[in-house]
Structure formats: C-alpha cells, structure tokens
C-alpha positions as CSV (number, residue, x, y, z in Angstrom):
1,M,0.0,0.0,0.0
2,T,1.2,3.5,-0.8
3,A,-0.5,6.6,0.5
4,T,-0.2,10.1,-0.8
5,L,-1.0,13.1,1.4
6,I,-3.5,15.3,-0.4
7,A,-4.7,17.6,2.2
8,A,-2.5,18.6,5.2
9,S,-5.4,20.3,7.1
10,Q,-7.4,17.0,7.3
11,R,-4.5,14.7,6.8
12,V,-6.5,13.0,4.0
13,Q,-4.5,10.4,2.1
14,R,-5.2,8.6,-1.1
15,E,-4.4,4.9,-0.6
16,V,-3.1,2.8,-3.5
17,L,-4.0,-0.8,-3.1
18,N,-4.0,-3.9,-5.3
19,P,-7.5,-4.7,-6.7
20,D,-8.3,-7.3,-4.1
21,E,-7.3,-5.1,-1.2
22,L,-9.2,-2.2,-2.7
23,R,-12.3,-4.3,-3.0
24,A,-12.1,-5.5,0.6
25,A,-11.6,-1.9,1.8
26,W,-14.5,-0.7,-0.3
27,Q,-16.8,-3.4,1.0
28,E,-15.9,-2.4,4.6
29,V,-16.5,1.3,3.9
30,A,-19.8,0.5,2.1
31,A,-21.0,-1.7,5.0
32,N,-20.8,1.3,7.4
33,D,-22.4,3.9,5.0
34,V,-26.1,4.2,6.0
35,S,-27.0,6.1,2.8
36,L,-25.2,3.7,0.4
37,L,-27.0,3.1,-2.9
38,P,-26.6,-0.2,-4.7
39,E,-24.8,1.5,-7.5
40,Q,-22.1,2.6,-5.1
41,T,-20.8,-0.9,-4.6
42,P,-17.9,-2.8,-6.1
43,E,-20.4,-5.2,-7.8
44,W,-22.0,-2.2,-9.7
45,V,-18.6,-1.2,-11.0
46,D,-17.9,-4.8,-12.0
47,A,-21.1,-4.6,-14.1
48,I,-20.0,-1.4,-15.8
49,C,-16.6,-2.9,-16.5
50,A,-18.1,-6.1,-17.8
51,S,-19.5,-4.2,-20.7
52,G,-15.9,-4.0,-22.0
53,R,-16.1,-0.3,-22.5
54,Y,-14.7,0.8,-19.1
55,E,-12.0,0.0,-16.6
56,N,-12.1,0.4,-12.8
57,T,-10.1,3.4,-11.6
58,T,-11.8,3.7,-8.2
59,R,-10.0,5.7,-5.5
60,L,-9.7,5.1,-1.8
61,Y,-9.0,7.8,0.8
62,S,-8.3,7.7,4.5
63,C,-8.2,10.4,7.2
64,A,-5.9,10.5,10.2
65,D,-8.8,9.8,12.5
66,G,-9.5,6.4,10.8
67,R,-12.4,7.4,8.5
68,R,-12.2,6.0,5.0
69,F,-13.9,7.0,1.8
70,V,-14.3,5.4,-1.6
71,F,-14.8,7.4,-4.9
72,P,-16.1,4.9,-7.4
73,L,-14.6,5.8,-10.8
74,V,-14.3,4.3,-14.2
75,R,-12.3,5.2,-17.3
76,R,-13.4,4.7,-20.8
77,R,-11.2,2.1,-22.6
78,G,-9.7,2.6,-26.1
79,V,-9.4,5.6,-28.3
80,V,-12.5,7.2,-26.9
81,G,-10.9,7.2,-23.4
82,A,-7.6,8.7,-24.7
83,G,-6.7,11.8,-22.7
84,G,-8.5,10.5,-19.6
85,R,-12.3,10.5,-19.7
86,L,-13.3,9.6,-16.2
87,N,-16.8,8.9,-15.0
88,S,-18.6,8.4,-11.6
89,F,-20.7,7.1,-13.4
90,P,-21.3,7.1,-17.2
91,A,-24.7,8.2,-18.4
92,A,-27.5,5.7,-17.6
93,W,-25.2,3.7,-15.2
94,G,-26.6,5.3,-11.9
95,I,-25.4,7.5,-9.2
96,G,-21.7,7.6,-8.1
97,G,-20.1,10.0,-5.7
98,V,-18.3,9.5,-2.5
99,V,-19.0,6.4,-0.3
100,G,-18.3,6.5,3.4
101,D,-19.7,7.7,6.7
102,G,-18.7,11.0,8.3
103,L,-18.0,12.9,5.1
104,T,-17.1,16.6,5.7
105,A,-16.6,19.5,3.4
106,D,-12.9,19.3,4.0
107,V,-12.7,15.7,2.9
108,V,-14.8,16.5,-0.2
109,S,-12.4,19.4,-1.0
110,A,-9.4,17.1,-0.6
111,I,-11.0,14.5,-2.9
112,V,-11.8,17.2,-5.5
113,D,-8.2,18.4,-5.3
114,D,-7.0,14.8,-5.9
115,L,-9.3,14.3,-8.9
116,R,-8.2,17.6,-10.4
117,S,-4.6,16.5,-10.1
118,M,-5.4,13.6,-12.4
119,R,-5.7,16.1,-15.2
120,A,-8.4,14.2,-17.0
121,L,-9.8,15.6,-20.2
122,T,-13.3,15.2,-18.7
123,L,-14.6,14.0,-15.3
124,T,-18.3,13.3,-15.0
125,V,-19.8,12.9,-11.5
126,R,-23.3,11.9,-10.8
127,I,-23.9,12.4,-7.0
128,D,-26.7,11.3,-4.7
129,P,-29.3,14.0,-4.9
130,K,-31.0,13.2,-1.6
131,P,-30.9,15.9,1.1
132,H,-28.8,13.8,3.4
133,A,-26.0,13.4,0.7
134,A,-22.6,14.5,1.9
135,G,-22.5,17.9,0.3
136,H,-25.8,18.8,1.8
137,Q,-25.0,17.4,5.3
138,S,-21.9,19.4,5.8
139,G,-23.1,22.6,4.2
140,G,-20.0,22.3,2.0
141,P,-19.5,21.8,-1.6
142,A,-21.0,18.8,-3.4
143,M,-18.8,17.0,-5.9
144,P,-18.7,18.9,-9.2
145,G,-20.9,17.5,-11.9
C-alpha cells in the first residue's frame, strides 16, 4: 500500500492498493455507510466494466482519525478514453459520488483536489441528490458534476 498526502489540514491520504485489497476496503466502507446506494458498490462497477467499454479506476481515501472513503470511478477504454475521460458514473449507469460515513466539506475538498490532479480531459460525476447526501450534510460543496 502507498499513501499520498493530499490535504494537510485534514490529513487526508489517497491509498493505492491492489485490486483485491481495494475491493475489501470498499466493502468495509460501504457496510458502514447508512446512505449507500446499490450503484455505489464494487459489484456495480464490476457490471459497468463487464460491458468491456470501461475499466475500474476507483480511488480510496483515508483520514488521520481512521475514517475511509471510496470514490467509485471508471475510465473509458480505447481511443474514446484517450486523454483521460473519467466517470462516476457514465450516463445511464446510476449515481456515483463518495461512499463513506462522516464525510465533511474538508474531505470533499481534498477528494476534489486529488481528482483535479489527475488532469483528466473530462470528469463526469453523478452524485446522490438526496438531502442527506454528503455535500448537503456538511453545508459544504458537493462534488462537481
């Protein structure tokens, strides 16, 4: 596992794990997220990737206080994906956004900073529109869409 500090104020780190470790961590984070939607699970990303058009590029973040968050993310394969076309999630594939309990505006900001650092040509984010979604809870910014 490698971790990269992306926000000193919250000590938010992006963890880089092998696919099996990422899946296990994602399942643990998802199990503790009371507002989890079915499309925010590893199995949903598996279905998207099974189409053959996308590959899993999901990101895992951790805070110094032990909280962890997953940002489900896929990248278009082939020429269409050249230059980095990232989606959370592609059109008609459901709602993506951050998975994890205790999300704050500072953590969202750190995740957005990390996603911007990827320098993708496009990044599409479809977040949970319910009032209890992370951006609404914290009074902070929701993920850009």
